[in-house]
Wavefront OBJ file of the C-alpha trace (Angstrom):
o trace
v 111.548 51.845 58.338
v 109.472 48.941 59.658
v 109.400 50.409 63.165
v 108.756 53.971 62.044
v 105.417 55.714 61.519
v 104.820 58.553 59.087
v 102.127 61.123 59.857
v 100.785 63.971 57.724
v 99.617 66.963 59.749
v 97.528 69.393 57.695
v 97.640 72.916 59.111
v 99.224 71.644 62.355
v 97.741 73.111 65.507
v 99.749 75.056 68.074
v 99.713 71.976 70.308
v 100.963 69.726 67.511
v 103.720 72.195 66.657
v 105.330 72.149 70.119
v 107.240 68.827 69.842
v 108.129 69.610 66.203
v 109.494 72.997 67.212
v 111.568 71.399 70.004
v 112.942 68.845 67.533
v 113.893 71.587 65.058
v 115.429 73.818 67.734
v 117.677 70.947 68.845
v 119.016 70.839 65.282
v 119.612 74.545 64.890
v 116.392 75.246 62.973
v 113.271 77.247 63.807
v 109.597 76.581 63.193
v 108.350 79.458 61.049
v 105.302 80.463 59.119
v 102.050 78.547 58.804
v 102.669 75.270 56.921
v 99.961 73.751 54.749
v 101.204 70.295 55.733
v 103.929 68.865 57.971
v 105.367 65.359 57.678
v 106.383 63.806 60.990
v 108.262 60.497 61.259
v 108.161 58.841 64.703
v 110.002 55.839 66.136
v 108.309 53.002 67.987
v 108.330 55.080 71.179
v 106.495 57.998 69.553
v 109.587 60.217 69.402
v 110.100 62.419 66.360
v 113.065 61.328 64.257
v 112.417 63.367 61.093
v 110.164 66.136 59.864
v 109.587 68.555 56.992
v 106.903 71.020 55.942
v 105.303 72.498 52.841
v 104.015 76.080 52.842
v 102.717 77.322 49.526
v 105.442 76.418 47.035
v 108.208 76.113 49.619
v 109.525 72.937 51.243
v 111.263 73.865 54.465
v 112.136 72.839 58.015
v 113.457 69.431 56.884
v 115.419 67.802 59.691
v 116.483 64.282 60.662
v 117.750 62.874 63.956
v 121.519 62.226 63.535
v 121.006 58.579 64.550
v 118.838 58.101 61.463
v 120.867 60.136 58.968
v 122.031 57.042 57.077
v 118.497 55.711 56.672
v 117.453 58.062 53.899
v 114.719 59.639 56.018
v 115.213 63.092 54.526
v 114.409 61.669 51.087
v 111.367 59.901 52.528
v 110.085 63.160 54.064
v 110.683 65.189 50.907
v 109.117 62.508 48.707
v 105.947 62.581 50.805
v 105.836 66.363 50.582
v 106.302 66.177 46.809
v 103.434 63.682 46.643
v 101.164 66.031 48.616
v 102.190 68.939 46.385
v 101.330 66.962 43.246
v 97.964 65.999 44.719
v 97.296 69.709 45.290
v 98.221 70.526 41.699
v 101.511 72.239 42.576
v 104.085 71.750 39.830
v 106.674 74.334 40.876
v 108.422 74.084 44.235
v 111.321 75.617 46.148
v 113.554 74.337 48.930
v 115.277 76.673 51.371
v 117.858 74.590 53.241
v 121.237 74.504 54.913
v 124.181 74.277 52.526
v 125.230 70.841 53.785
v 121.812 69.437 52.844
v 121.759 70.828 49.295
v 123.299 67.725 47.679
v 120.396 65.625 48.949
v 117.902 67.823 47.106
v 120.008 68.013 43.952
v 119.849 64.216 43.822
v 116.044 64.445 43.891
v 115.964 66.690 40.814
v 116.109 70.188 42.300
v 118.386 72.823 40.765
v 120.318 75.463 42.683
v 119.291 79.120 42.303
v 121.452 80.897 44.882
v 123.517 80.280 47.988
v 124.993 82.315 50.814
v 128.543 81.058 51.248
v 128.391 77.866 53.345
v 125.157 78.786 55.121
v 121.937 78.420 53.116
v 120.892 77.422 49.606
v 117.728 78.047 47.584
v 116.771 75.311 45.118
v 113.887 74.853 42.689
v 112.015 72.052 40.938
v 109.290 72.017 38.279
v 107.595 74.359 35.859
v 107.131 77.179 35.162
v 110.580 77.628 36.626
v 113.536 79.949 36.438
v 114.188 79.297 32.723
v 110.682 80.531 31.861
v 111.069 83.553 34.099
v 114.486 84.376 32.653
v 112.910 84.307 29.194
v 110.206 86.723 30.404
v 112.870 89.111 31.693
v 114.896 88.825 28.496
v 111.796 89.705 26.467
v 111.521 92.952 28.451
v 115.173 93.960 28.085
v 115.611 97.294 26.331
v 119.231 96.933 25.211
v 120.617 99.851 27.212
v 124.255 99.356 28.339
v 124.482 98.000 31.884
v 126.271 101.054 33.229
v 123.257 103.161 32.170
v 120.509 100.673 33.075
v 119.038 100.608 36.568
v 116.400 98.882 38.678
v 114.277 99.413 41.742
v 112.355 96.681 43.563
v 109.212 97.833 45.381
v 106.291 96.224 47.160
v 104.106 99.369 46.826
v 101.595 98.437 49.507
v 100.212 100.862 48.309
v 101.989 103.033 45.725
v 102.870 106.325 47.452
v 104.388 109.693 46.584
v 107.573 108.242 48.041
v 107.615 105.432 45.472
v 106.927 107.913 42.703
v 109.809 110.101 43.959
v 112.174 107.111 44.099
v 111.291 106.036 40.553
v 111.597 109.588 39.194
v 114.969 110.185 40.853
v 116.314 106.792 39.798
v 115.212 107.335 36.196
v 116.933 110.734 36.214
v 120.213 108.977 37.038
v 120.114 106.288 34.329
v 119.018 105.844 30.697
v 116.469 103.118 31.376
v 114.851 102.007 34.634
v 113.214 98.676 35.435
v 110.656 98.860 38.233
v 110.214 95.350 39.666
v 107.029 94.918 41.697
v 107.009 92.215 44.397
v 104.544 89.577 43.187
v 104.089 87.504 46.346
v 100.498 88.069 47.433
v 100.991 88.348 51.202
v 100.447 92.100 51.444
v 97.214 93.877 52.358
v 96.924 95.308 48.847
v 96.713 92.467 46.270
v 99.465 92.157 43.689
v 97.267 92.930 40.678
v 96.200 96.220 42.273
v 99.734 97.117 43.364
v 101.130 96.371 39.898
v 98.374 98.380 38.220
v 98.968 101.392 40.480
v 102.716 101.349 39.815
v 102.216 100.969 36.055
v 99.652 103.782 35.829
v 101.489 105.922 38.365
v 104.686 105.901 36.264
v 103.151 105.767 32.765
v 104.093 109.380 32.042
v 107.806 108.685 32.555
v 109.777 107.697 29.485
v 112.190 104.741 29.483
v 110.588 103.069 32.513
v 109.526 99.416 32.318
v 107.369 97.922 35.090
v 107.906 94.191 35.664
v 106.581 91.492 37.957
v 109.058 89.775 40.271
v 107.699 86.234 39.996
v 108.823 84.080 42.922
v 112.370 85.391 42.624
v 112.470 88.629 44.643
v 111.212 89.224 48.195
v 109.029 86.114 48.103
v 108.046 83.294 50.445
v 110.933 81.332 48.952
v 113.661 83.981 48.959
v 112.832 86.234 51.920
v 110.024 84.852 54.132
v 111.086 86.964 57.125
v 109.903 90.068 55.252
v 106.336 88.831 55.633
v 106.607 87.278 59.117
v 105.555 89.900 61.628
v 107.808 89.972 64.682
v 109.797 86.902 63.639
v 112.558 87.979 66.019
v 115.318 85.836 64.480
v 118.030 88.287 63.420
v 120.433 85.669 62.049
v 117.778 83.989 59.910
v 116.552 87.311 58.517
v 120.141 88.338 57.717
v 120.736 85.116 55.763
v 117.505 85.601 53.855
v 118.367 89.174 52.874
v 121.711 87.985 51.559
v 120.070 85.128 49.657
v 117.507 87.431 48.041
v 120.175 89.943 46.990
v 122.343 87.135 45.600
v 119.434 85.840 43.512
v 118.873 89.357 42.145
v 122.523 89.394 41.058
v 122.259 85.874 39.592
v 118.980 86.362 37.718
v 117.604 89.883 37.264
v 120.857 91.731 36.653
v 122.202 89.573 33.802
v 118.787 88.919 32.201
v 117.942 92.619 32.047
v 121.459 94.030 31.754
v 121.237 95.967 35.026
v 124.318 97.773 36.287
v 122.761 99.942 39.016
v 120.225 99.196 41.728
v 118.507 102.145 43.378
v 117.020 102.044 46.887
v 115.465 104.542 49.230
v 117.056 105.156 52.588
v 115.199 103.293 55.341
v 114.432 105.260 58.531
v 111.735 102.957 59.932
v 111.799 99.242 59.081
v 114.790 97.290 60.495
v 114.199 94.404 58.061
v 114.399 96.707 55.034
v 117.395 98.498 56.517
v 119.140 95.130 56.907
v 118.282 94.375 53.283
v 119.926 97.633 52.191
v 123.031 96.663 54.166
v 123.155 93.300 52.370
v 122.905 95.022 48.984
v 125.688 97.413 49.918
v 127.934 94.448 50.719
v 127.041 92.015 47.916
v 126.105 93.959 44.771
v 129.359 95.876 44.156
v 131.251 92.567 44.291
v 129.009 91.387 41.468
v 129.621 94.484 39.342
v 126.358 96.199 40.276
v 126.439 99.682 41.766
v 124.113 100.540 44.660
v 122.713 104.066 44.845
v 120.721 105.159 47.901
v 118.251 107.982 47.407
v 117.060 109.947 50.469
v 113.405 109.299 51.227
v 110.819 111.935 50.375
v 109.511 113.692 53.504
v 105.934 114.911 53.871
v 106.677 116.712 57.147
v 109.908 117.575 58.927
v 111.584 114.322 59.934
v 108.667 112.216 58.608
v 109.361 110.174 55.468
v 106.532 109.128 53.173
v 105.936 105.402 53.615
v 103.298 102.843 52.719
v 102.983 101.917 56.403
v 102.117 105.552 57.175
v 99.371 105.398 54.550
v 97.943 102.214 56.059
v 98.097 103.689 59.577
v 96.241 106.800 58.391
v 93.581 104.605 56.763
v 93.124 102.728 60.054
v 92.606 106.069 61.835
v 90.222 107.289 59.152
v 92.590 110.213 58.552
v 91.936 110.690 54.845
v 93.482 114.136 54.792
v 96.849 112.599 55.651
v 96.307 109.755 53.197
v 95.859 112.251 50.364
v 99.084 114.024 51.337
v 100.977 110.738 51.089
v 99.671 109.203 47.866
v 99.610 110.301 44.232
v 96.385 110.883 42.352
v 96.255 107.372 40.899
v 96.300 105.799 44.383
v 93.867 108.368 45.767
v 91.349 107.568 43.032
v 91.796 103.834 43.621
v 91.187 104.214 47.377
v 87.979 106.125 46.664
v 86.704 103.430 44.277
v 84.553 100.358 45.033
v 87.549 98.232 44.003
v 89.359 99.231 47.229
v 86.490 98.694 49.691
v 87.516 95.158 50.693
v 91.164 96.222 50.967
v 90.328 99.142 53.261
v 88.196 96.877 55.430
v 91.063 94.389 55.635
v 93.512 97.154 56.620
v 91.210 98.361 59.394
v 91.021 94.830 60.826
v 94.744 94.153 60.594
v 97.891 95.305 62.352
v 100.141 93.579 59.810
v 103.425 95.248 58.833
v 102.597 94.374 55.215
l 1 2 3 4 5 6 7 8 9 10 11 12 13 14 15 16 17 18 19 20 21 22 23 24 25 26 27 28 29 30 31 32 33 34 35 36 37 38 39 40 41 42 43 44 45 46 47 48 49 50 51 52 53 54 55 56 57 58 59 60 61 62 63 64 65 66 67 68 69 70 71 72 73 74 75 76 77 78 79 80 81 82 83 84 85 86 87 88 89 90 91 92 93 94 95 96 97 98 99 100 101 102 103 104 105 106 107 108 109 110 111 112 113 114 115 116 117 118 119 120 121 122 123 124 125 126 127 128 129 130 131 132 133 134 135 136 137 138 139 140 141 142 143 144 145 146 147 148 149 150 151 152 153 154 155 156 157 158 159 160 161 162 163 164 165 166 167 168 169 170 171 172 173 174 175 176 177 178 179 180 181 182 183 184 185 186 187 188 189 190 191 192 193 194 195 196 197 198 199 200 201 202 203 204 205 206 207 208 209 210 211 212 213 214 215 216 217 218 219 220 221 222 223 224 225 226 227 228 229 230 231 232 233 234 235 236 237 238 239 240 241 242 243 244 245 246 247 248 249 250 251 252 253 254 255 256 257 258 259 260 261 262 263 264 265 266 267 268 269 270 271 272 273 274 275 276 277 278 279 280 281 282 283 284 285 286 287 288 289 290 291 292 293 294 295 296 297 298 299 300 301 302 303 304 305 306 307 308 309 310 311 312 313 314 315 316 317 318 319 320 321 322 323 324 325 326 327 328 329 330 331 332 333 334 335 336 337 338 339 340 341 342 343 344 345 346 347 348 349 350 351 352
């Protein structure tokens, strides 16, 4: 370590990312997202020999030159990232890593949440962690037998007639339905507004419980590709879909007693379609049925979607917006509460 230098790069620039990206690519990893801080370890010649990044609550892109594997550099990188996280007041962290690296993080105090065969593993450290979230889910359990208890997971960006149709149809096919709203706040509509719209938009339905997803469903930790526009890495996205579905089976299903997961068919988004494919493969093996419900159409061949609502808002086509959303969302969009959101939509071309 005497001949090595450790650098902390806060919000690394595009120029600073280039050698890091090349180093990661040579080790079968990709530079993704927008890290808050990146640790870079260089040898005496200025060459990168180890790196790792922290984005939000997630430690990722940890890699070490094979020549330095025995020197404990991965632990050095992670320890520095943990120190930065503590300084920023972060007490709850995740690691998304290759399976062969998982033991290293377990030795540092992380616990395993889910893994995809021999490919990738999601681990967690700190509080409030999975035990607290499991207790929250258990407190919401309604005691309906698993074969008659279902769930849907929705982002609702915003809540549309299509979401309402999915929830209504799913509830018709089970005795109790849990509607899990994606909590990660990377969508154009903030989580508190999305959750409120779903809760009020389904309040008239009996035996429906609306829940938050925490960091454990379609989040930066479990499924970052969902939020990365044009990420272009099919293999990485496929692994992440499988990891997210596996965590649903490990956590949500047993805590809530869920035996059926309902999804809408996906005619537009390839990422969501890939996610449906992963559910179709993984959930039945875990004793959870998957039921696909055809999407509600608002015109021939045109399914109602949140992206269609956002596109109509960008065009100022409020007539179409009102055809696509229920009354609760319409009233919200007309209110002062939505002004900043509408302005943000009009400035953005984000998928989410």
